[in-house]
C-alpha positions in Angstrom: -52.7 0.2 -149.6 -53.8 -3.1 -150.9 -57.1 -4.5 -150.0 -57.2 -6.3 -146.7 -59.6 -8.9 -148.1 -56.5 -10.7 -149.6 -55.2 -11.7 -146.2 -56.1 -15.4 -146.5 -54.2 -15.9 -149.8 -51.3 -13.8 -148.4 -51.1 -16.2 -145.5 -50.9 -19.3 -147.7 -48.5 -17.6 -150.0 -46.2 -16.6 -147.1 -46.4 -20.2 -145.9 -45.5 -21.4 -149.3 -42.6 -19.0 -149.7 -41.1 -19.8 -146.3 -41.4 -23.5 -147.0 -39.8 -23.0 -150.4 -36.9 -21.2 -148.7 -36.5 -23.9 -146.1 -36.5 -26.7 -148.8 -34.0 -24.6 -150.8 -31.6 -24.4 -147.9 -32.1 -28.0 -146.7 -31.8 -29.8 -150.0 -28.5 -28.0 -151.0 -29.7 -27.7 -154.6 -27.6 -28.8 -157.5 -26.7 -25.3 -158.7 -24.9 -24.7 -155.4 -23.1 -28.0 -155.7 -22.1 -27.2 -159.2 -20.6 -23.9 -158.1 -18.7 -25.7 -155.3 -17.3 -28.2 -157.9 -15.6 -25.3 -159.7 -13.5 -24.7 -156.6 -12.6 -28.4 -156.1 -9.9 -28.8 -158.7 -7.1 -28.1 -156.1 -8.5 -30.8 -153.8 -8.7 -33.7 -156.3 -5.1 -34.6 -155.6 -5.9 -34.8 -151.9 -8.9 -37.1 -152.5 -6.8 -39.4 -154.8 -4.1 -39.5 -152.1 -6.7 -40.6 -149.5 -8.0 -43.3 -151.9 -4.4 -44.5 -152.4 -3.7 -44.6 -148.7 -7.0 -46.5 -148.1 -6.1 -49.0 -150.8 -2.6 -49.4 -149.4 -4.1 -50.0 -146.0 -6.6 -52.6 -147.1 -6.4 -55.7 -144.9 -7.3 -59.0 -146.3 -8.5 -62.0 -144.3 -5.2 -63.7 -144.8 -2.0 -62.1 -143.4 -0.1 -59.8 -145.6 3.7 -60.4 -145.5 5.7 -57.2 -145.4 8.6 -57.4 -147.8 11.1 -55.9 -145.3 12.3 -58.2 -142.5 14.4 -57.6 -139.5 16.9 -59.6 -137.7 15.2 -61.7 -135.0 17.5 -60.1 -132.5 16.1 -56.6 -133.1 15.2 -54.8 -129.9 13.2 -51.6 -128.9 11.4 -49.7 -131.6 13.2 -51.6 -134.3 11.0 -54.6 -133.6 7.9 -52.5 -134.4 9.0 -50.7 -137.6 8.5 -53.6 -139.9 6.6 -56.8 -139.6 3.7 -58.9 -140.6 0.1 -57.5 -140.6 -2.2 -59.9 -138.7 -5.9 -59.6 -137.9 -8.0 -60.2 -134.8 -11.8 -60.2 -135.1 -14.3 -59.6 -132.3 -18.1 -60.0 -132.6 -20.9 -59.0 -130.4 -24.7 -59.0 -131.1 -24.3 -55.6 -132.8 -20.8 -55.2 -134.1 -18.2 -57.1 -136.0 -14.8 -55.4 -135.4 -11.6 -56.4 -137.1 -8.3 -55.2 -135.6 -4.9 -55.1 -137.2 -1.6 -55.1 -135.3 -0.4 -52.4 -137.7 -1.3 -49.3 -135.8 -3.1 -51.5 -133.2 -6.5 -50.3 -134.2 -9.8 -51.3 -136.0 -9.6 -51.6 -139.8 -13.2 -52.9 -140.3 -16.3 -52.2 -138.3 -19.6 -53.7 -139.5 -23.0 -53.1 -138.1 -24.8 -56.5 -138.0 -28.3 -55.1 -137.9 -28.1 -52.8 -140.8 -27.6 -53.4 -144.6 -26.7 -51.3 -147.5 -28.8 -51.2 -150.7 -26.7 -54.1 -152.1 -27.6 -56.2 -149.0 -24.0 -56.1 -147.6 -23.6 -55.1 -144.0 -23.1 -51.4 -143.3 -19.4 -50.8 -142.7 -18.7 -47.7 -140.8 -14.9 -48.4 -141.2 -14.2 -50.2 -144.5 -10.8 -51.6 -145.3 -8.9 -49.2 -143.1 -10.9 -46.2 -144.3 -10.6 -44.7 -140.7 -7.2 -44.3 -139.0 -5.9 -42.5 -136.0 -2.2 -41.8 -135.3 0.2 -39.7 -133.4 4.0 -39.1 -133.8 6.3 -41.1 -131.5 10.0 -40.5 -131.0 11.6 -43.8 -132.1 15.2 -42.4 -132.4 17.0 -39.1 -131.7 15.4 -36.4 -133.9 13.3 -39.0 -135.6 9.5 -39.6 -135.2 7.3 -42.4 -136.5 3.5 -42.3 -136.9 2.0 -44.8 -134.4 -0.2 -46.0 -137.3 3.0 -47.3 -139.0 4.1 -49.3 -136.0 3.5 -53.0 -135.8 2.1 -53.6 -132.3 2.0 -56.8 -130.4 -1.4 -58.3 -129.5 -0.7 -58.5 -125.7 -4.0 -59.9 -124.7 -7.5 -60.7 -126.0 -10.0 -61.9 -123.5 -13.6 -61.8 -122.5 -14.7 -60.9 -118.9 -17.6 -62.3 -116.9 -19.9 -59.6 -118.3 -19.2 -60.6 -121.9 -17.0 -57.6 -122.6 -14.2 -58.2 -125.1 -10.9 -56.6 -123.9 -8.2 -56.2 -126.6 -4.8 -54.8 -125.7 -2.1 -53.9 -128.2 1.4 -52.9 -127.0 4.6 -51.5 -128.4 7.8 -51.0 -126.3 10.7 -48.7 -127.0 14.4 -48.6 -126.6 14.6 -47.7 -122.9 11.4 -49.2 -121.5 8.9 -46.6 -122.8 5.7 -48.2 -124.1 2.4 -47.6 -125.7 -0.7 -49.6 -124.8 -3.9 -49.3 -126.7 -6.8 -51.0 -124.9 -10.2 -51.5 -126.4 -13.3 -52.7 -124.5 -16.2 -53.8 -126.8 -19.4 -54.2 -124.8 -22.3 -56.4 -125.9 -25.5 -54.5 -126.8 -23.5 -51.3 -127.4 -22.0 -49.4 -130.4 -19.7 -47.5 -128.0 -16.1 -48.8 -127.7 -14.0 -47.8 -124.8 -10.4 -46.9 -125.8 -7.7 -46.3 -123.2 -4.4 -44.9 -124.5 -1.7 -45.6 -121.9 1.7 -44.0 -122.4 4.8 -45.0 -120.3 7.9 -42.8 -120.5 6.1 -39.8 -122.2 9.1 -37.5 -121.9 11.3 -39.6 -124.2 8.4 -40.6 -126.5 6.0 -37.7 -127.0 7.7 -34.4 -128.2 7.3 -31.7 -125.6 4.7 -33.7 -123.8 2.2 -32.5 -126.4 0.2 -35.3 -128.0 -0.7 -34.6 -131.6 -3.5 -37.0 -132.4 -4.6 -37.2 -136.0 -7.9 -38.9 -137.1 -8.5 -39.5 -140.7 -11.9 -40.5 -141.8 -12.9 -41.6 -145.4 -16.7 -41.9 -145.1 -17.9 -44.4 -147.6 -21.4 -44.6 -149.2 -24.0 -46.4 -147.2 -27.3 -45.3 -148.9 -28.6 -45.7 -152.5 -28.3 -42.0 -153.4 -24.7 -41.0 -152.7 -25.3 -37.4 -153.7 -28.1 -36.9 -151.2 -26.1 -38.7 -148.5 -23.3 -36.3 -149.2 -25.6 -33.3 -148.8 -26.8 -34.6 -145.5 -23.3 -35.3 -144.1 -22.0 -33.0 -141.3 -19.1 -32.5 -138.9 -20.7 -32.2 -135.4 -18.8 -31.4 -132.2 -19.0 -30.0 -128.7 -16.5 -27.2 -128.2 -16.2 -25.6 -124.8 -19.6 -27.1 -123.9 -21.3 -25.7 -127.0 -22.8 -27.8 -129.7 -21.9 -26.9 -133.3 -22.2 -28.4 -136.7 -20.8 -27.9 -140.3 -22.2 -29.2 -143.6 -19.6 -31.2 -145.5 -21.0 -30.9 -149.0 -18.1 -28.5 -150.0 -14.4 -28.3 -149.1 -13.5 -26.3 -146.1 -11.3 -26.0 -142.9 -12.3 -25.1 -139.4 -10.1 -24.6 -136.3 -11.1 -24.6 -132.7 -8.9 -23.1 -129.9 -11.2 -24.1 -127.1 -11.6 -27.6 -125.6 -13.3 -30.2 -127.7 -15.1 -33.0 -125.9 -16.2 -35.0 -129.0 -16.3 -34.8 -132.7 -18.5 -36.8 -135.1 -18.4 -37.4 -138.8 -22.1 -37.9 -139.5 -23.5 -39.4 -142.6 -27.3 -39.5 -143.2 -28.1 -42.5 -140.9 -24.7 -43.5 -139.4 -21.7 -41.8 -137.8 -18.2 -42.2 -136.6 -17.5 -40.3 -133.4 -14.3 -39.8 -131.3 -14.8 -38.9 -127.6 -12.2 -37.7 -125.1 -13.5 -37.9 -121.6 -10.8 -35.4 -120.5 -11.3 -33.2 -123.6 -8.8 -32.1 -126.2 -7.2 -28.7 -125.8 -7.7 -27.7 -129.4 -8.7 -29.1 -132.8 -8.6 -28.5 -136.5 -10.7 -30.1 -139.3 -10.2 -30.2 -143.0 -12.6 -31.9 -145.3 -13.1 -32.4 -149.1 -15.7 -34.1 -151.2 -15.2 -35.8 -154.5 -16.1 -33.9 -157.6 -17.4 -37.1 -159.2 -20.9 -38.0 -158.0 -20.3 -41.6 -158.9 -17.5 -41.9 -156.3 -18.4 -44.2 -153.3 -16.5 -41.8 -151.0 -18.9 -39.4 -149.3 -16.3 -37.1 -147.7 -12.7 -37.3 -146.6 -12.0 -35.6 -143.2 -8.6 -35.0 -141.6 -9.0 -34.1 -137.9 -6.1 -32.9 -135.8 -6.3 -32.8 -132.0 -3.9 -31.5 -129.4 -3.6 -32.7 -125.8 -1.0 -31.4 -123.3 0.0 -34.4 -121.2 0.5 -34.0 -117.5 3.9 -33.7 -116.0 5.6 -37.0 -115.2 6.4 -40.1 -117.1 3.0 -41.7 -117.3 -0.2 -40.6 -119.0 -3.6 -42.2 -119.7 -6.2 -40.8 -122.1 -9.6 -42.3 -121.5 -11.4 -42.1 -124.8 -14.3 -43.7 -126.7 -15.4 -44.5 -130.2 -19.0 -44.6 -131.4 -19.5 -46.5 -134.6 -23.2 -46.9 -135.1 -26.6 -45.5 -136.2 -28.0 -42.0 -135.8 -30.7 -43.3 -133.4 -32.1 -40.4 -131.3 -33.1 -42.6 -128.3 -29.9 -44.6 -128.4 -27.6 -41.6 -128.6 -29.5 -39.9 -125.8 -29.1 -43.0 -123.6 -25.3 -42.8 -123.8 -25.4 -39.8 -121.4 -22.8 -37.9 -123.5 -23.5 -34.2 -123.7 -25.6 -33.1 -126.7 -24.8 -36.3 -128.6 -28.4 -36.9 -129.4 -28.2 -33.7 -131.5 -26.4 -35.7 -134.1 -29.9 -36.5 -135.2 -31.2 -33.5 -137.0 -34.7 -32.9 -135.5 -34.2 -29.1 -136.2 -30.9 -27.3 -136.1 -29.4 -23.9 -136.8 -32.1 -21.3 -137.7 -34.8 -24.1 -137.4 -33.7 -25.3 -134.0 -37.0 -23.9 -132.6 -38.9 -26.9 -134.1 -36.8 -29.5 -132.3 -39.0 -29.5 -129.1 -42.0 -30.1 -131.4 -40.4 -33.3 -132.7 -39.1 -34.3 -129.3 -42.2 -33.8 -127.2 -45.1 -34.2 -129.7 -44.2 -35.8 -133.0 -42.0 -38.6 -131.8 -44.2 -39.7 -128.8 -47.3 -39.7 -130.9 -45.5 -41.7 -133.7 -44.2 -44.2 -131.1 -47.7 -44.6 -129.6 -49.4 -45.2 -133.0 -46.6 -47.7 -133.9 -47.6 -49.9 -131.0 -50.8 -50.7 -132.8 -49.8 -50.8 -136.5 -46.9 -52.5 -138.1 -47.0 -50.5 -141.4 -45.0 -47.3 -141.3 -46.9 -45.9 -144.2 -50.1 -46.3 -142.2 -48.5 -44.8 -139.1 -47.4 -41.8 -141.1 -51.0 -41.4 -142.3 -52.5 -41.6 -138.8 -49.9 -39.2 -137.5 -50.8 -36.8 -140.2 -54.5 -37.1 -139.3 -53.7 -36.4 -135.6 -51.7 -33.3 -136.4 -54.3 -31.9 -138.8 -57.1 -32.5 -136.3 -55.0 -30.5 -133.7 -54.5 -27.7 -136.1 -58.0 -27.8 -137.5 -59.1 -24.9 -135.3 -56.5 -22.8 -137.0 -57.9 -23.8 -140.4 -61.4 -23.0 -139.2 -60.3 -19.6 -137.9 -58.6 -18.8 -141.2 -61.7 -19.7 -143.3 -64.0 -17.9 -140.9 -61.9 -14.8 -141.4 -62.1 -15.3 -145.1 -65.8 -15.7 -145.0 -66.1 -12.3 -143.1 -63.9 -10.6 -145.7 -66.0 -12.1 -148.4 -69.1 -10.7 -146.8 -67.5 -7.2 -146.7 -66.4 -7.4 -150.4 -69.2 -5.3 -151.8 -68.5 -2.5 -149.4 -64.7 -2.7 -150.0 -65.3 -2.6 -153.8 -67.5 0.5 -153.3 -64.7 2.2 -151.3 -62.3 1.4 -154.2 -64.6 2.9 -156.7 -65.2 6.0 -154.5 -61.6 6.9 -153.7 -60.0 5.6 -156.9 -56.2 6.1 -156.8 -56.3 7.8 -153.4 -54.8 4.7 -151.6 -54.2 6.6 -148.4 -57.8 7.6 -147.9 -59.0 4.2 -149.1 -56.8 2.5 -146.5 -58.2 4.7 -143.7 -61.8 4.1 -144.7 -61.1 0.4 -145.1 -59.6 0.1 -141.5 -62.7 2.0 -140.3 -64.9 -0.5 -142.0 -63.1 -3.4 -140.4 -63.3 -1.9 -137.0 -67.0 -1.2 -137.2 -67.7 -4.7 -138.4 -65.4 -6.3 -135.8 -63.2 -8.0 -138.4 -59.5 -8.7 -137.9 -57.8 -8.2 -141.3 -55.0 -10.5 -140.3 -57.3 -13.3 -139.2 -56.7 -15.5 -142.2 -52.9 -14.9 -142.3 -51.9 -15.6 -138.7 -53.3 -19.1 -138.4 -51.5 -20.1 -141.6 -48.2 -18.7 -140.3 -48.7 -20.6 -137.0 -48.6 -23.9 -138.9 -45.1 -23.1 -140.4 -43.2 -24.6 -137.4 -45.2 -27.9 -137.8 -44.2 -28.1 -141.5 -40.5 -27.5 -140.6 -40.6 -30.0 -137.8 -42.1 -32.8 -139.9 -39.6 -32.1 -142.7 -36.7 -32.6 -140.3 -38.3 -35.6 -138.7 -39.0 -37.6 -141.8 -35.7 -36.7 -143.4 -33.7 -38.1 -140.4 -35.8 -40.9 -138.9 -33.7 -44.0 -139.0 -36.6 -46.4 -138.4 -38.0 -45.6 -141.9 -34.8 -47.0 -143.6 -35.7 -50.0 -145.6 -39.4 -49.9 -144.8 -41.7 -50.4 -147.8 -45.2 -49.0 -148.4 -47.4 -49.4 -151.4 -45.1 -48.9 -154.4 -42.3 -47.3 -152.3 -39.6 -49.9 -151.5 -37.8 -47.6 -148.9 -39.6 -44.8 -147.1 -36.3 -43.1 -146.3 -35.6 -42.8 -150.1 -37.6 -41.4 -153.0 -39.9 -43.8 -154.7 -39.4 -44.7 -158.4 -42.2 -45.7 -160.7 -40.2 -44.9 -163.9 -36.5 -44.2 -164.8 -35.8 -41.6 -167.4 -33.1 -42.1 -170.1 -31.8 -38.6 -169.4 -31.2 -36.3 -166.4 -33.3 -33.2 -165.9 -31.5 -30.4 -163.9 -32.9 -30.1 -160.4 -35.5 -32.8 -161.1 -33.3 -35.9 -161.6 -33.6 -39.0 -163.8 -36.6 -40.7 -162.2 -40.3 -40.1 -161.6 -41.6 -40.3 -158.1 -45.3 -41.1 -157.8 -45.7 -39.8 -154.3 -44.2 -36.5 -155.5 -46.8 -36.3 -158.2 -49.6 -37.0 -155.7 -48.3 -34.3 -153.4 -48.0 -31.8 -156.2 -51.4 -32.5 -157.7 -53.2 -32.2 -154.3 -51.2 -29.0 -153.6 -52.5 -27.7 -157.0 -56.1 -28.6 -156.1 -55.7 -26.6 -152.8 -54.5 -23.6 -154.8 -57.4 -23.7 -157.2 -59.8 -24.0 -154.3 -58.3 -21.1 -152.4 -58.3 -18.9 -155.5 -62.0 -19.6 -156.0 -62.7 -18.7 -152.4 -60.6 -15.5 -152.5 -61.6 -12.1 -153.9 -60.0 -11.2 -157.3 -56.3 -10.2 -157.0 -54.9 -7.2 -158.8 -51.4 -8.1 -157.9 -50.1 -10.6 -160.5 -47.7 -12.2 -158.0 -50.5 -12.9 -155.6 -52.7 -14.1 -158.4 -50.3 -16.6 -160.0 -48.0 -17.7 -157.1 -50.5 -20.3 -155.8 -50.2 -22.0 -159.2 -46.5 -21.6 -159.6 -45.6 -23.0 -156.1 -46.9 -26.6 -156.7 -44.8 -26.7 -159.9 -41.7 -25.7 -157.9 -42.5 -28.5 -155.4 -42.3 -31.0 -158.2 -38.6 -30.2 -158.6 -37.8 -30.1 -154.8 -39.8 -33.1 -153.8 -38.6 -35.5 -156.4 -35.4 -36.4 -154.5 -36.9 -36.3 -151.0 -37.8 -39.3 -148.9 -41.1 -41.0 -149.9 -42.2 -40.8 -146.3 -42.2 -37.0 -146.6 -44.0 -36.8 -149.9 -46.5 -39.4 -148.6 -47.1 -37.2 -145.6 -47.7 -34.1 -147.8 -50.2 -36.1 -149.9 -52.2 -37.2 -146.9 -52.0 -33.7 -145.4 -53.2 -32.1 -148.6 -56.1 -34.5 -148.9 -57.1 -33.7 -145.3 -56.8 -30.0 -146.0 -59.2 -30.3 -149.0 -61.7 -32.3 -146.9 -61.6 -29.8 -144.0 -62.0 -26.9 -146.4 -65.0 -28.4 -148.0 -66.7 -29.4 -144.7 -66.0 -26.0 -143.1 -67.2 -24.0 -146.1 -70.3 -26.1 -146.7 -71.4 -27.3 -143.3 -69.8 -25.3 -140.5 -69.6 -21.7 -141.7 -73.1 -20.1 -142.1 -72.7 -17.1 -144.4 -76.1 -15.6 -143.6 -75.2 -15.8 -139.9 -71.9 -14.1 -140.5 -73.6 -11.2 -142.4 -76.0 -10.8 -139.5 -73.2 -10.9 -137.0 -71.3 -8.2 -138.9 -74.4 -6.0 -138.8 -74.8 -6.6 -135.1 -71.2 -5.6 -134.5 -71.7 -2.3 -136.3 -74.6 -1.5 -134.0 -72.4 -1.9 -130.9 -70.6 1.2 -129.5 -66.9 1.1 -130.5 -63.9 2.2 -128.6 -60.6 2.7 -130.2 -57.5 1.0 -128.9 -54.3 3.0 -128.5 -52.8 1.1 -131.4 -55.7 2.1 -133.6 -55.5 5.7 -132.5 -51.8 5.8 -133.3 -52.4 4.2 -136.7 -55.1 6.7 -137.6 -52.8 9.5 -136.5 -50.0 8.2 -138.8 -52.4 7.9 -141.7 -53.8 11.4 -141.2 -50.2 12.8 -141.0 -49.3 10.9 -144.2 -52.4 12.2 -145.9 -51.6 15.8 -145.0 -48.0 15.4 -146.2 -49.2 14.1 -149.6 -51.7 17.0 -149.9 -48.9 19.5 -149.2 -46.7 17.9 -151.7 -49.4 18.1 -154.4 -50.0 21.8 -153.6 -46.2 22.4 -153.8 -46.1 20.9 -157.3 
């Protein structure tokens, strides 16, 4: 049995290892991406095809004349099979939406309050990069994709509430028709979409609507690779929220009802919502093998919806083209849509309430008084560390008690030598007599792990930090750069982040301080891990948001200050020694757990003695 006086360093090592594992999973390191690339050769053709389709669908401000023409006397579906692409643009305070009569749908959606790194507006749909379509029977045994039909702009008006109402229509050979109505609301990123079908029996095969939604998500952030790692497919199936990372090629099918599905990039998303739910869905996605590609991910979504009996059907749907803003998404009242913002998901979903009910309210409160987000982050860090300071005190108090018992523990080691079983029993007896909890330094450190995880998720997904500068960092949602390297270092990158360096250096100082306050370690792993861990952080932190590395820097500085104050001004080592002596003088009663532990140790000792005699 190892000496229990190592519990403090064990606690911090466990904290470091768990944080290391979390960062390893969350950052989707480059080795995993390289392995995925080896499997992407068969998907390159698909990606190129999507690019070609997007290029072919590009809509310019001037009308594009289709080479084929029809007789002006053409009737029915023939009037919609060829024609001229024309545009209609609608603007609100938040959105600029450009519609095309080809397919009767948006081909450009720009967010007027958000800019890319090149200062252009964020385009959630760019030059026809998103497209929905469904097969329509336009002749016996012949179907045409609705996206290839040239619709008529039936009406474009604005009501008394400022809502823009756009209606596209296509009529068939025997009076059947398709109406696609869009309602764009001022002050909203949510667009109502009503698909009205007349004469469904002759138009929709077997009354089963097969809706396909193709999304080619384009780069919005400076670091396309990191944005790709953060992209996800998120949906609600049969009332249950689920998500899938999109950094590698894959396919997922869902046989239960799907209410909504979202293609989420780091800070923006495109979402399709069916108020009446789809019966089933299937998703295929692929990512480009070339990191220099502006395409983040190409997704092909297929939905099925059985239409009601009769000749008429209406599908009340919605599109959301906008930011991943937690409060905004929550205000929409759509089930679980606020979970698009990753405040803790999957195995780390337990930290989400910490962000929802502690971190975010405190952050918003501090922001009322200070305009600098860097200063707000520093004050938030101070608040959190003050709350957790009793845990730090408890940890170091336990360490001080263990330090006071060190001479006696060393004496037990010398007395029993290699007899670890007897040494362990005597050591537990010593702890019980002195009233010391051997796990006292470990448990407080472990209790801080959820806070670390919560803040990692918070700073990595907080939209308000996007574009905000602080000190030398030009964008707190991105890594800061003080120097560009002329070469690329695996795992590290091609830049130097100063906030990463300050976080690593302060972590190293904490390790040195802890080692000086901890009894000598015989286990090489325990002895050297506190030094190795800060070096590992250097590689993981260099690509993370500067808000996060700034937080770690401030947190580490506070930790160093608390350690120094607690050790030098709060903990009285003479008083601790006197207290331990007083504890020994008190009558002791064994708990049932202690009795069972001692019985187990006695049994193990007897078994070992019998084995030695047998040999």
